[in-house]
C-alpha positions as CSV (number, residue, x, y, z in Angstrom):
1,M,18.3,-14.6,-10.7
2,S,14.8,-14.4,-12.3
3,G,14.3,-12.7,-15.6
4,T,12.2,-10.0,-13.9
5,V,15.1,-9.1,-11.7
6,V,17.4,-8.7,-14.7
7,L,14.8,-6.5,-16.3
8,E,14.5,-4.3,-13.2
9,E,18.3,-3.9,-13.2
10,K,18.1,-2.7,-16.8
11,W,15.1,-0.4,-16.2
12,P,14.9,0.4,-12.5
13,V,11.4,2.0,-12.9
14,L,10.0,-1.5,-13.2
15,G,11.1,-2.3,-9.7
16,R,9.1,0.5,-8.4
17,H,5.8,-0.9,-9.8
18,A,4.8,-4.3,-8.5
19,R,2.1,-4.7,-11.1
20,A,4.6,-4.2,-13.9
21,A,6.7,-7.0,-12.5
22,E,3.7,-9.3,-12.2
23,W,2.6,-8.5,-15.7
24,L,6.0,-9.3,-17.2
25,Q,6.2,-12.5,-15.2
26,I,2.8,-13.7,-16.6
27,W,4.1,-13.3,-20.1
28,T,7.3,-15.0,-19.2
29,D,5.4,-17.9,-17.7
30,L,3.3,-18.1,-20.9
31,G,6.5,-18.8,-22.8
32,R,7.0,-15.6,-24.6
33,A,10.4,-15.3,-26.2
34,P,13.1,-13.4,-24.2
35,R,13.4,-10.8,-26.9
36,T,9.6,-10.2,-26.7
37,I,9.7,-9.9,-22.9
38,D,12.6,-7.4,-23.3
39,A,10.6,-5.4,-25.8
40,Y,7.5,-5.4,-23.6
41,A,9.7,-4.4,-20.6
42,R,11.3,-1.5,-22.5
43,G,7.9,-0.1,-23.6
44,L,6.4,-0.5,-20.2
45,A,9.4,1.2,-18.6
46,E,9.0,4.2,-21.0
47,Y,5.3,4.4,-20.1
48,L,5.9,4.2,-16.3
49,E,8.6,6.9,-16.5
50,V,6.1,9.2,-18.2
51,C,3.6,8.4,-15.5
52,E,6.0,9.1,-12.7
53,R,7.0,12.4,-14.3
54,E,3.4,13.4,-14.8
55,G,2.4,12.2,-11.3
56,V,-0.1,9.7,-12.7
57,D,-1.0,6.3,-11.3
58,P,-0.3,4.0,-14.3
59,V,-3.2,1.8,-13.4
60,A,-5.7,4.6,-13.3
61,A,-4.3,6.6,-16.3
62,S,-7.0,8.2,-18.4
63,R,-7.1,8.5,-22.2
64,A,-5.6,11.9,-21.9
65,H,-2.6,10.6,-20.0
66,I,-2.1,7.8,-22.6
67,G,-2.3,10.5,-25.2
68,V,0.6,12.3,-23.6
69,F,2.7,9.2,-23.7
70,V,1.8,8.4,-27.4
71,R,2.6,12.0,-28.4
72,E,6.0,11.7,-26.7
73,L,6.7,8.5,-28.7
74,T,6.2,10.4,-31.9
75,E,8.6,13.2,-31.0
């Protein structure tokens, strides 16, 4: 079982976004530590969940969309 599959089990939203899995795999291939990958995956999952809830394509998100995400992080 690859690390990405394990992360997708932990955060199912990652499995719904192919680009997210690709991005995490790149960092894994570059030798980032497992805890670093886990932290990246958690943050990415939180971002993707906000995008899904707001109906925003995460790849095409605007500064305003990112602002909504950052505001939620501070609440």
